[in-house]
C-alpha positions in Angstrom: 9.0 -22.1 -26.0 9.2 -19.8 -22.6 7.8 -16.1 -23.3 10.4 -12.9 -23.0 8.2 -12.2 -20.1 8.6 -15.8 -18.3 12.0 -15.5 -19.2 13.0 -12.0 -17.7 10.9 -12.8 -14.5 13.1 -16.1 -14.1 16.2 -13.8 -14.3 15.0 -12.0 -12.0 13.8 -14.2 -9.3 17.1 -16.1 -9.4 18.6 -12.4 -9.5 16.3 -11.0 -6.4 15.8 -14.7 -4.8 12.1 -14.4 -4.7 9.0 -13.4 -7.3 8.7 -10.0 -8.1 5.5 -8.8 -9.5 5.2 -5.9 -12.1 5.1 -3.2 -9.0 8.8 -4.8 -7.9 10.1 -4.3 -11.0 9.0 -0.9 -11.9 10.5 -0.3 -8.5 13.7 -1.6 -9.3 14.0 -0.4 -12.7 13.2 3.2 -10.9 16.3 2.8 -8.3 18.2 1.9 -11.2 17.6 4.9 -13.6 17.8 6.9 -10.1 21.5 5.8 -9.8 21.7 6.8 -6.2 22.9 4.4 -3.4 19.8 1.9 -1.9 18.5 3.4 1.1 15.4 2.8 2.9 13.2 5.3 0.9 9.6 7.5 2.4 5.9 6.0 0.7 6.1 9.5 -1.4 9.7 9.0 -2.4 8.9 5.1 -3.4 6.1 6.4 -5.5 8.1 8.8 -7.3 10.5 6.4 -8.0 8.1 3.9 -9.7 7.1 6.9 -11.3 10.7 7.4 -13.1 10.3 4.1 -13.6 7.4 4.7 -15.8 8.6 7.9 -17.6 12.0 5.6 -18.6 9.7 3.1 -20.0 7.3 5.3 -21.7 9.6 8.0 -23.2 10.9 5.4 -26.6 7.5 5.6 -27.5 7.2 9.1 -27.4 5.1 9.8 -24.7 7.6 11.6 -22.4 10.8 13.7 -22.8 13.6 13.8 -20.5 13.9 17.0 -19.3 17.0 16.8 -16.3 17.9 16.3 -13.5 16.9 18.5 -10.2 18.8 19.9 -8.0 19.0 16.5 -5.5 19.5 14.9 -8.6 16.7 13.1 -9.8 15.4 13.2 -13.0 12.7 14.8 -14.7 10.2 14.4 -17.4 7.9 16.4 -20.0 4.8 14.4 -20.7 5.1 14.9 -24.7 1.4 13.0 -25.9 -1.2 11.6 -23.3 -1.6 8.0 -23.4 -4.4 6.5 -25.2 -7.1 4.9 -22.7 -6.5 1.3 -22.4 -8.4 -1.2 -20.7 -7.0 -2.6 -17.3 -5.5 -5.6 -19.3 -4.5 -3.8 -21.9 -2.7 -1.1 -19.9 -0.8 -4.2 -18.1 0.3 -5.8 -21.4 1.4 -2.6 -22.5 3.3 -2.1 -18.8 5.0 -5.8 -19.4 5.8 -5.5 -23.0 7.7 -1.7 -22.3 9.4 -3.7 -19.4 10.6 -6.6 -21.6 12.0 -3.9 -24.1 13.6 -1.7 -21.4 15.1 -5.1 -20.3 16.1 -6.0 -24.0 17.9 -2.4 -24.3 20.0 -3.0 -21.0 21.1 -6.7 -22.7 19.5 -8.2 -19.7 17.6 -10.8 -21.7 
């Protein structure tokens, strides 16, 4: 039986016509949450978009709280609780689990 991660990756592969790594998925979530028409973004904006994804993913766990949007309609969060120390493998699993939870909330998987 395929895992939720495998199912999600297959759906995204079909939707975006290619394999997507975790960073690509984070960027996609960030764009979705930014809710602006697609355009080319500068490198620093791409990092901000990935930050939007991370905050969105970690908000349900109580690490961030949404505080609103700025004058350019970019969302902002406040850190509520520091993340515990996790090694690289644990960080990756936590991010993957939070991505799966996000897409389940969106009823994508």
